[in-house]
Each structure stands twice: as C-alpha cells, then as structure tokens.
KEKE-3310 file (N, C-alpha, C; in steps of 0.2 Angstrom, whole numbers, plus 5000, padded with zeros to 4 digits):
npx = (5263:5266:5270:5271:5276:5272:5284:5295:5300:5317:5335:5343:5337:5326:5315:5309:5296:5295:5285:5282:5271:5262:5249:5245:5241:5239:5238:5248:5263:5275:5287:5297:5305:5317:5321:5333:5343:5340:5338:5332:5317:5310:5300:5287:5284:5289:5299:5313:5331:5335:5324:5322:5335:5331:5321:5328:5336:5327:5321:5334:5335:5324:5322:5323:5311:5301:5304:5300:5286:5282:5285:5276:5264:5266:5264:5251:5245:5248:5240:5245:5248:5254:5268:5267:5269:5283:5289:5306:5318)
npy = (5053:5060:5074:5085:5100:5110:5113:5125:5139:5144:5151:5140:5129:5125:5122:5111:5108:5097:5089:5081:5073:5067:5060:5066:5064:5077:5084:5087:5080:5088:5091:5101:5099:5107:5104:5105:5105:5098:5105:5108:5115:5126:5118:5109:5098:5081:5073:5061:5063:5051:5048:5060:5059:5048:5053:5062:5054:5046:5056:5060:5050:5048:5061:5063:5058:5065:5079:5076:5074:5086:5095:5091:5094:5108:5112:5107:5118:5129:5127:5118:5105:5090:5080:5063:5051:5042:5028:5027:5015)
npz = (4753:4737:4728:4713:4706:4691:4677:4682:4673:4670:4668:4670:4664:4671:4685:4697:4709:4723:4733:4748:4759:4774:4783:4800:4818:4821:4810:4796:4791:4781:4768:4757:4742:4730:4713:4701:4712:4724:4735:4751:4755:4767:4780:4789:4802:4807:4801:4801:4800:4793:4784:4778:4769:4762:4755:4747:4740:4732:4725:4717:4710:4702:4695:4682:4677:4685:4679:4667:4668:4674:4663:4654:4662:4662:4649:4647:4655:4647:4636:4626:4616:4624:4620:4616:4628:4630:4638:4646:4642)
capx = (5260:5272:5266:5276:5274:5274:5291:5296:5306:5323:5339:5346:5333:5320:5316:5302:5297:5292:5281:5280:5266:5259:5245:5247:5235:5237:5238:5252:5270:5277:5293:5298:5312:5318:5325:5338:5348:5338:5338:5326:5314:5307:5295:5285:5284:5294:5304:5320:5336:5335:5318:5324:5339:5327:5317:5333:5339:5321:5321:5339:5335:5318:5321:5322:5303:5298:5304:5296:5279:5282:5285:5268:5259:5267:5262:5243:5243:5249:5236:5248:5246:5259:5271:5266:5273:5286:5293:5313:5319)
capy = (5056:5064:5079:5090:5106:5110:5116:5132:5142:5147:5150:5134:5124:5125:5119:5107:5107:5091:5089:5075:5074:5062:5063:5064:5065:5085:5088:5084:5082:5090:5094:5102:5100:5110:5101:5099:5105:5095:5110:5107:5122:5126:5113:5108:5091:5079:5068:5060:5063:5045:5050:5066:5057:5044:5057:5065:5048:5045:5062:5060:5043:5049:5068:5063:5057:5072:5084:5075:5074:5093:5098:5090:5099:5115:5113:5108:5124:5133:5124:5115:5097:5086:5075:5057:5049:5036:5026:5026:5008)
capz = (4746:4734:4723:4711:4702:4684:4677:4682:4669:4672:4663:4670:4661:4675:4692:4698:4716:4724:4740:4753:4764:4778:4789:4808:4822:4822:4803:4791:4791:4774:4766:4749:4739:4724:4709:4701:4716:4729:4741:4755:4757:4774:4780:4795:4804:4811:4797:4803:4795:4788:4780:4773:4765:4757:4749:4742:4735:4728:4719:4713:4705:4698:4694:4674:4676:4687:4675:4660:4670:4675:4657:4651:4665:4660:4642:4647:4657:4642:4630:4621:4617:4625:4616:4617:4633:4629:4644:4644:4644)
cpx = (5266:5268:5272:5273:5275:5281:5291:5302:5311:5329:5344:5343:5327:5320:5309:5303:5292:5291:5280:5276:5264:5255:5248:5241:5234:5237:5241:5259:5272:5283:5293:5305:5312:5323:5328:5342:5346:5339:5332:5323:5310:5302:5293:5283:5290:5297:5311:5325:5336:5330:5320:5329:5336:5324:5322:5336:5333:5321:5327:5338:5330:5317:5319:5314:5299:5298:5300:5288:5277:5281:5278:5263:5259:5263:5254:5241:5242:5244:5239:5248:5253:5261:5268:5271:5276:5291:5301:5314:5326)
cpy = (5060:5068:5082:5095:5106:5112:5123:5135:5144:5146:5144:5128:5122:5122:5116:5107:5100:5091:5082:5076:5067:5064:5061:5065:5073:5088:5084:5085:5083:5093:5095:5102:5103:5106:5106:5099:5101:5098:5109:5114:5121:5122:5112:5101:5088:5072:5067:5062:5057:5046:5055:5063:5052:5047:5060:5059:5046:5050:5062:5054:5044:5056:5068:5063:5063:5077:5082:5076:5082:5097:5097:5094:5106:5117:5113:5115:5129:5133:5121:5108:5094:5082:5068:5054:5042:5032:5025:5018:5007)
cpz = (4743:4728:4720:4707:4695:4683:4677:4678:4673:4667:4664:4667:4665:4681:4692:4706:4718:4732:4743:4758:4767:4782:4796:4811:4823:4814:4799:4793:4783:4774:4759:4748:4732:4719:4703:4708:4723:4736:4745:4757:4764:4775:4787:4797:4807:4807:4800:4798:4790:4783:4774:4768:4761:4752:4744:4737:4730:4722:4715:4708:4700:4695:4686:4674:4679:4682:4668:4662:4671:4669:4653:4655:4663:4653:4642:4650:4651:4636:4625:4622:4618:4621:4620:4622:4630:4634:4642:4646:4646)
residu = (MET:VAL:LEU:HIS:SER:ASP:LEU:LYS:PRO:GLY:ASP:ASP:GLY:GLY:ARG:VAL:LEU:ALA:HIS:PHE:GLU:ARG:PRO:THR:GLY:GLU:GLY:PHE:ASP:SER:VAL:ARG:PHE:GLU:LEU:PRO:SER:LEU:LYS:MET:ILE:PRO:TRP:GLU:GLY:SER:TYR:SER:GLU:ASP:GLU:LEU:GLN:GLY:PHE:ARG:GLU:LEU:LEU:ALA:ALA:ASN:ALA:HIS:LEU:LEU:TYR:GLU:PHE:ALA:SER:VAL:LEU:ALA:GLY:LEU:ARG:ARG:GLY:THR:LYS:PRO:LYS:GLU:PHE:VAL:PRO:GLN:THR)
# end
C-alpha cells in the first residue's frame, strides 16, 4: 500500500510524505520518504535494501504526480476548489 500526505508548505516549494506499508504476521512493515529529497524517515519493519531502492525509484519517477495529487488534497482541506485534473501525455 502506498499513501501520501497533502502538500506541506515550505520555502522550497513544499514537500510530500510518501508511506509504504505491507501487512505481516505481527503487524505491518512501514517506511516513509520525504519528497523531493527522497530522504528516508525512521521506519519499522524488514524491507530489504533492494525493496527500499525500488521505492526510491518509484517515487523519483512519479514525484510529479504525487505533488499534483497532494496539491489537490491540500486545496480540499483549505476549502478551495481544485483545478480540473488533466493527465500529462
């Protein structure tokens, strides 16, 4: 499962937190990354280095979409009407 936060304002244009989770027999493995830096935030679980690198690659390739969705979510929380979503081709 992949979840993301709304856009967190900042001087650098803002940031988005992306969360990856999967169920285990004891609960969940989870990891969180901050965009745009791809900095890993403390996590718990047993993801391999290959899995973590795969997450980084997925986020790097799709950061523009996460920022777009996060901006819409932030606007909805503020009560502003989001712009119509037009997919990039």
